[in-house]
MMTF fields as JSON, N, C-alpha, C and O atoms, coordinates in Angstrom:
{
  "mmtfVersion": "1.0.0",
  "mmtfProducer": "UNKNOWN",
  "numBonds": 439,
  "numAtoms": 440,
  "numGroups": 110,
  "numChains": 1,
  "numModels": 1,
  "chainsPerModel": [1],
  "groupsPerChain": [110],
  "chainIdList": ["A"],
  "bondAtomList": [4, 2, 8, 6, 12, 10, 16, 14, 20, 18, 24, 22, 28, 26, 32, 30, 36, 34, 40, 38, 44, 42, 48, 46, 52, 50, 56, 54, 60, 58, 64, 62, 68, 66, 72, 70, 76, 74, 80, 78, 84, 82, 88, 86, 92, 90, 96, 94, 100, 98, 104, 102, 108, 106, 112, 110, 116, 114, 120, 118, 124, 122, 128, 126, 132, 130, 136, 134, 140, 138, 144, 142, 148, 146, 152, 150, 156, 154, 160, 158, 164, 162, 168, 166, 172, 170, 176, 174, 180, 178, 184, 182, 188, 186, 192, 190, 196, 194, 200, 198, 204, 202, 208, 206, 212, 210, 216, 214, 220, 218, 224, 222, 228, 226, 232, 230, 236, 234, 240, 238, 244, 242, 248, 246, 252, 250, 256, 254, 260, 258, 264, 262, 268, 266, 272, 270, 276, 274, 280, 278, 284, 282, 288, 286, 292, 290, 296, 294, 300, 298, 304, 302, 308, 306, 312, 310, 316, 314, 320, 318, 324, 322, 328, 326, 332, 330, 336, 334, 340, 338, 344, 342, 348, 346, 352, 350, 356, 354, 360, 358, 364, 362, 368, 366, 372, 370, 376, 374, 380, 378, 384, 382, 388, 386, 392, 390, 396, 394, 400, 398, 404, 402, 408, 406, 412, 410, 416, 414, 420, 418, 424, 422, 428, 426, 432, 430, 436, 434],
  "bondOrderList": [1, 1, 1, 1, 1, 1, 1, 1, 1, 1, 1, 1, 1, 1, 1, 1, 1, 1, 1, 1, 1, 1, 1, 1, 1, 1, 1, 1, 1, 1, 1, 1, 1, 1, 1, 1, 1, 1, 1, 1, 1, 1, 1, 1, 1, 1, 1, 1, 1, 1, 1, 1, 1, 1, 1, 1, 1, 1, 1, 1, 1, 1, 1, 1, 1, 1, 1, 1, 1, 1, 1, 1, 1, 1, 1, 1, 1, 1, 1, 1, 1, 1, 1, 1, 1, 1, 1, 1, 1, 1, 1, 1, 1, 1, 1, 1, 1, 1, 1, 1, 1, 1, 1, 1, 1, 1, 1, 1, 1],
  "groupList": [{"groupName": "MET", "atomNameList": ["N", "CA", "C", "O"], "elementList": ["N", "C", "C", "O"], "formalChargeList": [0, 0, 0, 0], "bondAtomList": [1, 0, 2, 1, 3, 2], "bondOrderList": [1, 1, 2], "singleLetterCode": "M", "chemCompType": "L-PEPTIDE LINKING"}, {"groupName": "SER", "atomNameList": ["N", "CA", "C", "O"], "elementList": ["N", "C", "C", "O"], "formalChargeList": [0, 0, 0, 0], "bondAtomList": [1, 0, 2, 1, 3, 2], "bondOrderList": [1, 1, 2], "singleLetterCode": "S", "chemCompType": "L-PEPTIDE LINKING"}, {"groupName": "ILE", "atomNameList": ["N", "CA", "C", "O"], "elementList": ["N", "C", "C", "O"], "formalChargeList": [0, 0, 0, 0], "bondAtomList": [1, 0, 2, 1, 3, 2], "bondOrderList": [1, 1, 2], "singleLetterCode": "I", "chemCompType": "L-PEPTIDE LINKING"}, {"groupName": "LYS", "atomNameList": ["N", "CA", "C", "O"], "elementList": ["N", "C", "C", "O"], "formalChargeList": [0, 0, 0, 0], "bondAtomList": [1, 0, 2, 1, 3, 2], "bondOrderList": [1, 1, 2], "singleLetterCode": "K", "chemCompType": "L-PEPTIDE LINKING"}, {"groupName": "GLU", "atomNameList": ["N", "CA", "C", "O"], "elementList": ["N", "C", "C", "O"], "formalChargeList": [0, 0, 0, 0], "bondAtomList": [1, 0, 2, 1, 3, 2], "bondOrderList": [1, 1, 2], "singleLetterCode": "E", "chemCompType": "L-PEPTIDE LINKING"}, {"groupName": "TYR", "atomNameList": ["N", "CA", "C", "O"], "elementList": ["N", "C", "C", "O"], "formalChargeList": [0, 0, 0, 0], "bondAtomList": [1, 0, 2, 1, 3, 2], "bondOrderList": [1, 1, 2], "singleLetterCode": "Y", "chemCompType": "L-PEPTIDE LINKING"}, {"groupName": "ASP", "atomNameList": ["N", "CA", "C", "O"], "elementList": ["N", "C", "C", "O"], "formalChargeList": [0, 0, 0, 0], "bondAtomList": [1, 0, 2, 1, 3, 2], "bondOrderList": [1, 1, 2], "singleLetterCode": "D", "chemCompType": "L-PEPTIDE LINKING"}, {"groupName": "VAL", "atomNameList": ["N", "CA", "C", "O"], "elementList": ["N", "C", "C", "O"], "formalChargeList": [0, 0, 0, 0], "bondAtomList": [1, 0, 2, 1, 3, 2], "bondOrderList": [1, 1, 2], "singleLetterCode": "V", "chemCompType": "L-PEPTIDE LINKING"}, {"groupName": "PHE", "atomNameList": ["N", "CA", "C", "O"], "elementList": ["N", "C", "C", "O"], "formalChargeList": [0, 0, 0, 0], "bondAtomList": [1, 0, 2, 1, 3, 2], "bondOrderList": [1, 1, 2], "singleLetterCode": "F", "chemCompType": "L-PEPTIDE LINKING"}, {"groupName": "ARG", "atomNameList": ["N", "CA", "C", "O"], "elementList": ["N", "C", "C", "O"], "formalChargeList": [0, 0, 0, 0], "bondAtomList": [1, 0, 2, 1, 3, 2], "bondOrderList": [1, 1, 2], "singleLetterCode": "R", "chemCompType": "L-PEPTIDE LINKING"}, {"groupName": "THR", "atomNameList": ["N", "CA", "C", "O"], "elementList": ["N", "C", "C", "O"], "formalChargeList": [0, 0, 0, 0], "bondAtomList": [1, 0, 2, 1, 3, 2], "bondOrderList": [1, 1, 2], "singleLetterCode": "T", "chemCompType": "L-PEPTIDE LINKING"}, {"groupName": "ALA", "atomNameList": ["N", "CA", "C", "O"], "elementList": ["N", "C", "C", "O"], "formalChargeList": [0, 0, 0, 0], "bondAtomList": [1, 0, 2, 1, 3, 2], "bondOrderList": [1, 1, 2], "singleLetterCode": "A", "chemCompType": "L-PEPTIDE LINKING"}, {"groupName": "ASN", "atomNameList": ["N", "CA", "C", "O"], "elementList": ["N", "C", "C", "O"], "formalChargeList": [0, 0, 0, 0], "bondAtomList": [1, 0, 2, 1, 3, 2], "bondOrderList": [1, 1, 2], "singleLetterCode": "N", "chemCompType": "L-PEPTIDE LINKING"}, {"groupName": "PRO", "atomNameList": ["N", "CA", "C", "O"], "elementList": ["N", "C", "C", "O"], "formalChargeList": [0, 0, 0, 0], "bondAtomList": [1, 0, 2, 1, 3, 2], "bondOrderList": [1, 1, 2], "singleLetterCode": "P", "chemCompType": "L-PEPTIDE LINKING"}, {"groupName": "LEU", "atomNameList": ["N", "CA", "C", "O"], "elementList": ["N", "C", "C", "O"], "formalChargeList": [0, 0, 0, 0], "bondAtomList": [1, 0, 2, 1, 3, 2], "bondOrderList": [1, 1, 2], "singleLetterCode": "L", "chemCompType": "L-PEPTIDE LINKING"}, {"groupName": "TRP", "atomNameList": ["N", "CA", "C", "O"], "elementList": ["N", "C", "C", "O"], "formalChargeList": [0, 0, 0, 0], "bondAtomList": [1, 0, 2, 1, 3, 2], "bondOrderList": [1, 1, 2], "singleLetterCode": "W", "chemCompType": "L-PEPTIDE LINKING"}, {"groupName": "GLY", "atomNameList": ["N", "CA", "C", "O"], "elementList": ["N", "C", "C", "O"], "formalChargeList": [0, 0, 0, 0], "bondAtomList": [1, 0, 2, 1, 3, 2], "bondOrderList": [1, 1, 2], "singleLetterCode": "G", "chemCompType": "PEPTIDE LINKING"}, {"groupName": "GLN", "atomNameList": ["N", "CA", "C", "O"], "elementList": ["N", "C", "C", "O"], "formalChargeList": [0, 0, 0, 0], "bondAtomList": [1, 0, 2, 1, 3, 2], "bondOrderList": [1, 1, 2], "singleLetterCode": "Q", "chemCompType": "L-PEPTIDE LINKING"}, {"groupName": "CYS", "atomNameList": ["N", "CA", "C", "O"], "elementList": ["N", "C", "C", "O"], "formalChargeList": [0, 0, 0, 0], "bondAtomList": [1, 0, 2, 1, 3, 2], "bondOrderList": [1, 1, 2], "singleLetterCode": "C", "chemCompType": "L-PEPTIDE LINKING"}, {"groupName": "HIS", "atomNameList": ["N", "CA", "C", "O"], "elementList": ["N", "C", "C", "O"], "formalChargeList": [0, 0, 0, 0], "bondAtomList": [1, 0, 2, 1, 3, 2], "bondOrderList": [1, 1, 2], "singleLetterCode": "H", "chemCompType": "L-PEPTIDE LINKING"}],
  "groupTypeList": [0, 1, 2, 3, 4, 5, 6, 5, 7, 8, 6, 6, 4, 2, 6, 9, 10, 11, 12, 6, 7, 13, 3, 8, 5, 1, 12, 5, 13, 5, 2, 5, 2, 8, 6, 12, 1, 9, 1, 14, 5, 4, 9, 15, 16, 6, 15, 14, 4, 16, 14, 1, 17, 2, 12, 14, 15, 18, 4, 4, 12, 2, 10, 5, 3, 15, 9, 5, 6, 2, 19, 9, 7, 8, 2, 2, 6, 6, 9, 19, 2, 14, 10, 4, 14, 16, 16, 10, 6, 2, 14, 7, 8, 11, 8, 3, 6, 9, 7, 6, 5, 7, 12, 8, 14, 7, 3, 8, 16, 5],
  "groupIdList": [1, 2, 3, 4, 5, 6, 7, 8, 9, 10, 11, 12, 13, 14, 15, 16, 17, 18, 19, 20, 21, 22, 23, 24, 25, 26, 27, 28, 29, 30, 31, 32, 33, 34, 35, 36, 37, 38, 39, 40, 41, 42, 43, 44, 45, 46, 47, 48, 49, 50, 51, 52, 53, 54, 55, 56, 57, 58, 59, 60, 61, 62, 63, 64, 65, 66, 67, 68, 69, 70, 71, 72, 73, 74, 75, 76, 77, 78, 79, 80, 81, 82, 83, 84, 85, 86, 87, 88, 89, 90, 91, 92, 93, 94, 95, 96, 97, 98, 99, 100, 101, 102, 103, 104, 105, 106, 107, 108, 109, 110],
  "secStructList": [7, 7, 2, 2, 2, 2, 2, 2, 2, 6, 7, 6, 6, 1, 7, 6, 6, 7, 1, 5, 2, 2, 2, 2, 6, 6, 6, 7, 1, 3, 3, 3, 3, 3, 3, 6, 6, 2, 2, 2, 2, 2, 2, 2, 1, 1, 2, 2, 2, 2, 2, 2, 2, 2, 2, 2, 2, 2, 2, 2, 2, 7, 7, 1, 7, 3, 3, 3, 3, 3, 3, 3, 3, 3, 3, 3, 6, 6, 3, 3, 3, 3, 7, 1, 1, 1, 1, 3, 3, 3, 3, 3, 3, 3, 3, 1, 7, 2, 2, 2, 2, 2, 2, 2, 2, 2, 2, 2, 7, 7],
  "xCoordList": [-20.655, -21.191, -22.307, -23.216, -22.231, -23.261, -24.539, -24.535, -25.609, -26.881, -26.726, -27.249, -26.016, -25.799, -25.047, -25.426, -23.995, -23.239, -24.087, -24.019, -24.879, -25.755, -26.752, -26.948, -27.377, -28.351, -27.704, -28.335, -26.452, -25.739, -25.414, -25.663, -24.874, -24.468, -25.676, -25.636, -26.733, -27.91, -29.064, -30.231, -28.732, -29.717, -30.599, -30.116, -31.879, -32.774, -33.289, -34.11, -32.81, -33.238, -32.213, -32.35, -31.207, -30.283, -30.392, -30.781, -30.052, -30.127, -28.702, -28.079, -28.207, -26.827, -26.619, -25.477, -27.693, -27.572, -27.597, -27.489, -27.736, -27.834, -26.534, -25.456, -26.667, -25.472, -25.068, -24.031, -25.859, -25.431, -25.865, -26.679, -25.305, -25.504, -26.973, -27.445, -27.721, -29.124, -29.945, -30.798, -29.707, -30.447, -30.015, -30.839, -28.723, -28.215, -28.937, -29.262, -29.188, -29.856, -31.307, -31.803, -31.98, -33.322, -34.33, -35.317, -34.108, -35.019, -34.536, -35.149, -33.449, -32.953, -33.16, -32.451, -34.102, -34.411, -33.368, -33.395, -32.457, -31.484, -30.068, -29.687, -29.297, -27.949, -26.971, -27.247, -25.833, -24.758, -23.496, -23.117, -22.846, -21.654, -20.444, -20.47, -19.389, -18.097, -17.309, -16.734, -17.272, -16.488, -15.004, -14.545, -14.264, -12.813, -12.381, -11.188, -13.349, -13.086, -12.138, -11.491, -12.045, -11.171, -11.521, -10.634, -12.819, -13.225, -12.817, -12.59, -12.724, -12.264, -10.803, -10.418, -9.978, -8.567, -8.419, -7.626, -9.19, -9.065, -9.478, -8.878, -10.482, -10.989, -10.207, -9.944, -9.825, -9.161, -7.726, -7.003, -7.288, -5.925, -5.709, -4.648, -6.701, -6.592, -7.976, -8.942, -8.057, -9.339, -9.995, -11.186, -9.251, -9.811, -10.215, -11.202, -9.468, -9.842, -11.157, -12.016, -11.31, -12.564, -13.737, -14.778, -13.57, -14.626, -14.958, -16.132, -13.95, -14.145, -14.93, -15.844, -14.58, -15.255, -16.712, -17.601, -16.944, -18.316, -19.153, -20.294, -18.604, -19.316, -19.675, -20.799, -18.739, -18.987, -20.101, -20.992, -20.052, -21.095, -22.459, -23.445, -22.513, -23.778, -24.319, -25.515, -23.447, -23.894, -24.489, -25.41, -23.963, -24.431, -25.634, -26.388, -25.826, -26.812, -27.924, -28.954, -27.753, -28.78, -29.83, -29.497, -31.083, -32.178, -32.668, -32.885, -32.839, -33.42, -32.339, -31.148, -32.754, -31.826, -30.929, -31.381, -29.661, -28.677, -27.583, -27.497, -26.752, -25.609, -24.583, -24.887, -23.362, -22.353, -21.671, -21.597, -21.179, -20.448, -19.378, -19.494, -18.353, -17.322, -17.527, -17.579, -17.644, -17.877, -16.776, -16.206, -16.498, -15.645, -16.582, -17.469, -16.394, -17.319, -16.573, -15.431, -17.258, -16.934, -17.956, -19.143, -17.516, -18.451, -18.642, -17.713, -19.861, -20.195, -21.438, -22.497, -21.307, -22.442, -23.106, -24.33, -22.315, -22.784, -23.487, -24.126, -23.38, -23.893, -22.732, -21.634, -22.974, -21.964, -22.258, -23.123, -21.52, -21.719, -20.837, -19.615, -21.453, -20.712, -19.864, -20.312, -18.628, -17.706, -16.711, -16.525, -16.089, -15.002, -13.664, -12.609, -13.71, -12.504, -12.239, -13.077, -11.105, -10.747, -11.655, -12.26, -11.753, -12.615, -11.997, -10.777, -12.849, -12.425, -13.281, -14.371, -12.797, -13.552, -14.415, -14.013, -15.607, -16.47, -16.956, -17.02, -17.294, -17.879, -19.317, -19.573, -20.259, -21.677, -22.325, -22.156, -23.072, -23.908, -25.349, -25.72, -26.166, -27.569, -28.445, -28.126, -29.553, -30.428, -31.878, -32.305, -32.62, -34.051, -34.88, -35.986, -34.361, -35.122, -34.587, -33.379, -35.497, -35.124, -34.415, -33.42, -34.91, -34.303, -32.877, -31.976, -32.667, -31.311, -30.405, -29.265, -30.912, -30.131, -29.775, -28.637, -30.739, -30.483, -29.458, -28.564, -29.579, -28.587, -27.195, -26.205, -27.124, -25.848, -25.287, -24.102, -26.14, -25.698, -25.207, -24.209, -25.883, -25.46, -24.071, -23.241, -23.833, -22.54, -21.435, -20.309, -21.746, -20.693, -20.846, -19.934, -21.968, -22.161, -21.192, -20.894, -20.701, -19.717, -20.242, -19.574],
  "yCoordList": [-39.944, -39.73, -38.691, -38.821, -37.652, -36.614, -37.131, -38.175, -36.4, -36.756, -36.755, -37.637, -35.775, -35.68, -36.915, -37.497, -37.311, -38.5, -39.757, -40.632, -39.848, -41.004, -41.11, -42.186, -39.988, -39.981, -40.371, -41.018, -39.982, -40.324, -41.823, -42.484, -42.337, -43.743, -44.669, -45.69, -44.329, -45.19, -44.65, -44.791, -44.043, -43.499, -44.636, -45.524, -44.611, -45.691, -45.496, -46.279, -44.46, -44.21, -44.67, -44.36, -45.391, -46.027, -47.539, -48.038, -48.241, -49.698, -50.255, -50.37, -50.591, -51.078, -52.45, -52.876, -53.146, -54.45, -54.337, -55.347, -53.13, -52.926, -53.302, -53.272, -53.66, -54.017, -52.934, -53.064, -51.867, -50.769, -49.433, -49.393, -48.349, -47.032, -46.594, -46.155, -46.689, -46.248, -47.0, -46.4, -48.278, -49.037, -48.645, -48.593, -48.371, -47.935, -46.671, -46.522, -45.757, -44.49, -44.495, -43.464, -45.604, -45.74, -44.739, -44.425, -44.242, -43.255, -41.815, -40.884, -41.643, -40.315, -40.153, -40.789, -39.327, -39.253, -38.548, -38.683, -37.806, -37.037, -37.411, -37.261, -37.905, -38.409, -37.779, -37.7, -37.336, -36.833, -37.623, -37.772, -38.127, -38.96, -38.27, -37.872, -38.134, -37.707, -38.978, -39.574, -39.404, -40.576, -40.256, -39.246, -41.119, -40.991, -39.657, -39.384, -38.834, -37.539, -36.658, -35.778, -36.879, -36.075, -34.597, -33.748, -34.289, -32.889, -32.231, -31.023, -33.014, -32.452, -32.048, -30.992, -32.885, -32.553, -31.306, -30.415, -31.255, -30.141, -28.815, -27.777, -28.849, -27.602, -27.149, -25.957, -28.096, -27.734, -28.212, -27.766, -29.093, -29.59, -30.701, -31.324, -30.952, -31.979, -32.551, -31.813, -33.871, -34.56, -34.234, -33.923, -34.297, -34.031, -32.574, -32.281, -31.664, -30.25, -30.024, -29.276, -30.674, -30.579, -31.093, -30.44, -32.261, -32.842, -31.917, -31.706, -31.37, -30.469, -29.223, -28.802, -28.635, -27.43, -27.704, -26.91, -28.827, -29.177, -29.462, -29.008, -30.202, -30.515, -29.234, -29.093, -28.315, -27.044, -26.272, -25.733, -26.218, -25.519, -26.159, -25.456, -27.489, -28.186, -27.902, -27.659, -27.932, -27.657, -26.263, -26.045, -25.323, -23.943, -23.658, -22.722, -24.446, -24.083, -25.091, -24.724, -26.327, -27.336, -27.286, -27.302, -27.226, -27.06, -28.379, -28.495, -29.375, -30.646, -31.713, -31.418, -32.933, -34.029, -34.318, -34.324, -34.554, -34.888, -35.701, -35.75, -36.336, -37.068, -37.246, -37.108, -37.556, -37.953, -39.215, -39.468, -39.995, -41.216, -41.435, -40.979, -42.132, -42.597, -44.094, -44.83, -44.538, -45.953, -46.5, -45.778, -47.769, -48.502, -49.23, -49.96, -49.04, -49.611, -50.17, -49.806, -51.061, -51.419, -50.707, -50.705, -50.103, -49.444, -50.358, -50.588, -50.874, -51.796, -51.265, -51.14, -50.953, -50.424, -49.248, -49.204, -48.31, -47.109, -47.4, -46.512, -48.617, -48.958, -48.946, -49.401, -48.43, -48.39, -49.527, -49.411, -50.632, -51.83, -51.728, -51.617, -51.766, -51.652, -52.893, -54.02, -52.666, -53.756, -53.328, -52.137, -54.283, -53.999, -54.407, -54.082, -55.113, -55.646, -54.963, -55.024, -54.322, -53.7, -52.546, -51.933, -52.247, -51.176, -49.809, -49.664, -48.82, -47.435, -46.745, -47.216, -45.646, -44.896, -43.836, -43.224, -43.632, -42.547, -41.797, -42.342, -40.547, -39.712, -39.441, -38.952, -39.76, -39.625, -38.644, -38.742, -37.691, -36.802, -37.139, -37.231, -37.323, -37.688, -36.671, -36.221, -36.322, -35.274, -35.732, -36.497, -35.262, -35.542, -34.507, -34.812, -33.304, -32.201, -31.777, -31.639, -31.578, -31.198, -29.847, -29.704, -28.866, -27.528, -27.59, -26.96, -28.332, -28.507, -29.132, -28.704, -30.142, -30.826, -29.879, -29.869, -29.094, -28.152, -27.106, -26.765, -26.6, -25.641, -26.258, -25.6, -27.523, -28.234, -28.337, -28.091, -28.699, -28.816, -27.487, -27.447, -26.411, -25.095, -24.765, -24.191, -25.132, -24.819, -25.792, -25.367, -27.11, -28.113, -29.04, -29.813, -28.981, -29.888, -29.569, -28.406, -30.623, -30.444, -31.073, -31.04],
  "zCoordList": [15.163, 13.839, 13.939, 14.76, 13.09, 13.094, 12.435, 11.783, 12.61, 11.978, 10.456, 9.774, 9.936, 8.485, 7.979, 6.963, 8.676, 8.287, 8.396, 7.534, 9.447, 9.634, 8.486, 7.922, 8.144, 7.051, 5.728, 4.892, 5.538, 4.308, 4.261, 3.253, 5.325, 5.371, 5.309, 4.623, 6.008, 6.071, 5.221, 5.586, 4.107, 3.179, 2.657, 1.954, 2.994, 2.569, 1.139, 0.661, 0.463, -0.911, -1.942, -3.125, -1.52, -2.457, -2.295, -1.238, -3.331, -3.315, -3.321, -4.376, -2.165, -2.048, -2.683, -2.857, -3.033, -3.687, -5.208, -5.903, -5.727, -7.179, -7.876, -7.283, -9.162, -9.926, -10.921, -11.571, -11.06, -11.907, -11.291, -10.368, -11.82, -11.219, -11.205, -10.156, -12.314, -12.241, -11.191, -10.536, -11.023, -10.007, -8.598, -7.686, -8.419, -7.122, -6.668, -5.49, -7.612, -7.315, -7.79, -8.242, -7.701, -8.269, -7.702, -8.368, -6.509, -5.919, -6.081, -5.559, -6.796, -7.145, -8.646, -9.426, -9.073, -10.504, -11.363, -12.586, -10.761, -11.539, -11.112, -9.95, -12.087, -11.816, -12.802, -13.999, -12.29, -13.146, -12.838, -11.676, -13.882, -13.715, -14.33, -15.494, -13.543, -14.051, -14.354, -13.443, -15.618, -16.009, -15.926, -16.46, -15.255, -15.115, -14.516, -14.386, -14.157, -13.519, -14.316, -13.748, -15.631, -16.476, -16.375, -16.281, -16.394, -16.34, -15.02, -14.973, -13.962, -12.689, -12.783, -12.281, -13.428, -13.608, -14.474, -14.168, -15.558, -16.488, -15.861, -16.143, -15.026, -14.455, -13.231, -13.075, -12.349, -11.102, -11.0, -10.108, -11.87, -11.82, -10.809, -10.784, -9.982, -8.957, -8.698, -8.507, -8.694, -8.541, -7.21, -7.175, -6.12, -4.789, -4.619, -3.944, -5.22, -5.154, -5.893, -5.427, -7.048, -7.794, -6.993, -6.909, -6.407, -5.576, -4.411, -4.106, -3.767, -2.643, -3.06, -2.351, -4.199, -4.676, -5.061, -4.757, -5.728, -6.118, -4.878, -4.783, -3.936, -2.7, -1.943, -1.462, -1.838, -1.166, -1.865, -1.209, -3.2, -3.949, -3.685, -3.464, -3.709, -3.467, -2.072, -1.905, -1.074, 0.299, 0.43, 1.217, -0.341, -0.253, -1.16, -0.896, -2.222, -3.232, -3.486, -4.051, -3.096, -3.355, -2.25, -1.065, -2.641, -1.699, -1.119, 0.087, -1.989, -1.567, -1.413, -1.513, -1.174, -0.901, -2.109, -3.254, -1.824, -2.843, -2.172, -0.945, -2.981, -2.448, -3.558, -4.743, -3.141, -4.113, -3.613, -2.41, -4.554, -4.233, -5.291, -6.429, -4.891, -5.819, -5.976, -4.991, -7.217, -7.496, -8.406, -9.223, -8.245, -9.175, -10.128, -9.686, -11.441, -12.416, -13.631, -13.912, -14.331, -15.701, -16.564, -16.24, -17.656, -18.57, -19.775, -20.55, -19.918, -20.999, -21.697, -21.083, -22.979, -23.761, -23.052, -22.932, -22.591, -21.887, -20.564, -19.999, -20.069, -18.734, -17.755, -18.076, -16.575, -15.525, -14.551, -13.684, -14.709, -13.905, -12.656, -12.761, -11.496, -10.237, -9.994, -10.204, -9.548, -9.276, -8.21, -7.962, -7.601, -6.664, -7.26, -6.716, -8.367, -8.988, -10.316, -11.215, -10.458, -11.723, -12.074, -11.194, -13.363, -13.821, -13.636, -13.554, -13.572, -13.44, -12.39, -12.065, -11.865, -10.867, -11.543, -12.533, -10.991, -11.428, -10.194, -9.093, -10.409, -9.366, -9.776, -10.876, -8.887, -9.199, -8.233, -7.018, -8.796, -8.009, -8.334, -9.505, -7.304, -7.473, -6.748, -5.647, -7.389, -6.871, -6.861, -7.726, -5.888, -5.803, -6.569, -7.015, -6.724, -7.298, -8.667, -8.86, -9.599, -10.97, -11.03, -11.74, -10.3, -10.316, -9.769, -10.322, -8.706, -8.171, -9.219, -9.398, -9.908, -10.944, -12.089, -12.558, -12.531, -13.623, -13.196, -13.969, -11.982, -11.489, -11.44, -11.759, -11.039, -11.017, -12.439, -12.662, -13.392, -14.792, -15.335, -16.054, -15.008, -15.47, -14.932, -15.636, -13.689, -13.054, -13.467, -13.725, -13.535, -13.697, -14.902, -15.196, -15.597, -16.737, -17.854, -18.126, -18.503, -19.582, -20.838, -21.872]
}
């Protein structure tokens, strides 16, 4: 396991015991959620290709700490409740820096 992978897996700035997305990323002030990843299909035609392209862009352009995760959730009253049973998949990008987040929104926000 590389240092980068280790830092990602054992990131002490996420709360793995959280029951919803904002609490999971409580130490990341900027979060962007692709619900159902529809926009990824529309833009790239393939979910994995979209994820790959966004990840590559982030690696080349994001200055400070960031991460992405795929979560299974139930969406209730605009809350994303984390679950392992049923629900839908979402792709979440979380950022520590406001400028990085704004640049991400300019490039990928819909």
